[in-house]
Steps between C-alpha positions, in 0.01 A plus 500: 500500500786739584669443164170574324458825698849608394429410135175697505674805647815469284442354155880475452529239777581156363558226758743300283706809420492601864632157610773515235609838641466376859738210428753738344467735799542208742828400336626860487413569865647174633820561302524867600449411867774236487740744331407790729385704199289761682449714186316219323300418814400863550340506155298181559392517864269722702680740734402296807614169354818655363593618851484141627700359210764776531531437875556127441766578237674744737503239779642237267768738371587613855553134591730465198271243346418445136185332373491288188158407365433309182145448381514164327141520383167659578275194526182703526363850548131516578269785595363412844326828578405819318319815608420853395477760775419850374735511201771270632510151356675238711589156374654232721706229331624172644839410352636148532865499401810287508792699640854457620564744785831543679636762738879520535724681746797722410722192459251343259388232746133402490314635805151416375358284222663237280650576157425141392133490604197621306221606733135525400374830639157658511468878517182706503547848356248781461534750217306826476443780253272799468289419194475872415878519469637502145801298621407135436752368753392338822675548833572224750324601824514185717680167528440203723546127514202271554436389854531127554 
């Protein structure tokens, strides 16, 4: 129902195109976070979410740690929720991915993760955009992992 409300309010909204863009954004954000690329993150995240990501990057850098993340594949990306409040469309996507994640210390020793293990991870991300805005790009406004 939420997707239909967004389509009715914004005839440019196409769910397949949106998911294609969401997958690309997912990869860009995960990679930028691992590399500590705050400029890329700033352009893709809401101010509030960016503050949290930047703080985590600063803590990691202060500890002298480096994160390596490789997305092996995005198994699925499905819309799990969609809404339209005033003129702001929000779409929540559940990503199931295969990733290799490793954090290393200044000497290059692994402090977290395993460079030889592929983990299956589930992330739930919410994207938003003002449908009146000429800019077609969506902004990541929330991230979470499913509760077990």
